[in-house]
C-alpha positions as CSV (number, residue, x, y, z in Angstrom):
1,X,13.9,-1.2,-11.4
2,X,13.8,1.2,-14.4
3,X,15.1,4.7,-13.5
4,X,12.0,6.2,-15.2
5,X,9.6,3.9,-13.2
6,X,7.2,5.9,-11.1
7,X,7.0,5.0,-7.5
8,X,4.6,6.0,-4.7
9,X,6.7,6.7,-1.6
10,X,4.7,6.6,1.6
11,X,6.1,7.8,5.0
12,X,4.6,6.3,8.1
13,X,5.8,6.8,11.7
14,X,4.4,7.5,15.1
15,X,5.4,10.2,17.5
16,X,5.4,9.3,21.2
17,X,2.4,7.1,20.9
18,X,0.3,10.3,20.5
19,X,0.0,10.8,16.8
20,X,0.6,9.1,13.5
21,X,2.7,10.9,11.0
22,X,1.9,9.8,7.4
23,X,2.1,11.1,3.9
24,X,3.1,10.3,0.3
25,X,5.0,11.7,-2.6
26,X,5.4,10.5,-6.2
27,X,8.9,10.1,-7.6
28,X,10.7,8.4,-10.4
29,X,13.2,5.8,-9.3
30,X,16.0,8.1,-10.4
31,X,14.6,11.0,-8.3
32,X,14.3,8.8,-5.3
33,X,17.8,7.5,-5.6
34,X,19.1,11.1,-6.0
35,X,17.3,12.1,-2.8
36,X,19.1,9.4,-0.8
37,X,22.5,9.8,-2.3
38,X,22.6,13.4,-0.9
39,X,22.3,12.2,2.7
40,X,25.6,11.0,4.1
41,X,25.9,8.6,7.0
42,X,27.8,11.3,8.9
43,X,24.5,13.2,9.2
44,X,23.3,10.7,11.8
45,X,22.1,10.6,14.5
46,X,19.5,13.1,13.4
47,X,16.2,14.5,14.6
48,X,13.3,14.8,12.1
49,X,10.8,17.4,13.1
50,X,7.1,17.0,12.4
51,X,5.9,20.2,14.1
52,X,7.2,22.9,16.3
53,X,8.8,20.6,18.8
54,X,7.7,17.1,17.8
55,X,10.5,15.0,16.4
56,X,11.8,11.5,16.1
57,X,15.5,10.6,16.3
58,X,17.1,8.3,13.8
59,X,20.5,6.7,14.6
60,X,21.3,5.5,11.1
61,X,20.3,6.1,7.5
62,X,18.7,2.7,7.5
63,X,16.6,3.5,10.5
64,X,15.1,6.5,8.6
65,X,14.7,4.6,5.4
66,X,12.7,2.0,7.2
67,X,9.9,4.5,7.7
68,X,9.3,4.6,3.9
69,X,7.4,2.2,1.7
70,X,8.0,2.2,-2.0
71,X,5.3,1.0,-4.4
72,X,5.8,0.9,-8.2
73,X,2.9,2.7,-10.0
74,X,2.1,3.3,-13.6
75,X,2.6,6.6,-15.4
76,X,-1.2,7.0,-15.5
77,X,-1.4,6.5,-11.7
78,X,1.3,9.1,-11.2
79,X,-0.5,11.6,-13.4
80,X,-3.8,11.0,-11.4
81,X,-2.0,11.5,-8.1
82,X,-0.4,14.7,-9.4
83,X,-3.7,16.0,-10.6
84,X,-5.6,15.2,-7.4
85,X,-2.9,15.9,-4.8
86,X,-0.2,17.8,-6.7
87,X,2.0,14.8,-6.3
88,X,2.2,14.7,-2.5
89,X,-0.1,14.7,0.5
90,X,0.5,14.8,4.3
91,X,3.9,14.6,5.9
92,X,6.5,12.9,3.8
93,X,9.9,14.4,4.7
94,X,12.6,14.2,2.0
95,X,16.2,13.3,2.7
96,X,17.3,16.5,1.0
97,X,15.3,18.4,3.7
98,X,17.9,17.1,6.2
99,X,21.0,18.2,4.4
100,X,22.3,21.2,6.2
101,X,23.5,24.0,4.0
102,X,26.7,25.8,4.9
103,X,25.7,28.8,7.0
104,X,27.1,32.3,6.4
105,X,29.2,33.7,9.2
106,X,27.1,35.3,11.9
107,X,26.7,39.0,11.5
108,X,28.2,40.4,14.8
109,X,27.8,44.0,13.8
110,X,26.3,46.0,16.6
111,X,24.7,49.4,16.3
112,X,27.9,50.7,18.0
113,X,29.9,49.7,14.9
114,X,27.6,51.4,12.4
115,X,28.6,54.9,11.1
116,X,32.1,54.6,12.8
117,X,31.1,53.6,16.3
118,X,29.0,54.8,19.2
119,X,28.1,58.5,19.3
120,X,28.3,59.1,15.6
121,X,24.6,59.6,14.7
122,X,23.4,57.8,17.8
123,X,23.7,60.6,20.4
124,X,20.0,61.2,20.7
125,X,19.4,57.4,21.2
126,X,22.1,56.5,23.7
127,X,23.0,59.9,25.2
128,X,26.6,59.6,24.1
129,X,28.2,62.9,23.1
130,X,31.7,61.6,22.2
131,X,33.5,63.6,24.9
């Protein structure tokens, strides 16, 4: 398939037989390929959340990929979907959403460490006089 070919990517799954999770996004083939190349097999198993505490677990990259359907569309159809829906609608999680960024070290500074430690500027709040 041509890298500039537009594709309609639909996501369709079910959560606990209680609700269907579905949506779509428009990509070029190159954009879609780039999305999946960012997701390494070591990221699995992973949970994909659809709400505050609703998620499905996927054991492999292939299990997650099976939830998507790719349909080639014309440039004109891509423009129409972008005009009507801003290029996406519903729930269509992207692989790049699952790539965890490196977190900064946790800030363990307590209010006792500020201004040189407990008692310096905090006497009125904690009753410490420094004696």
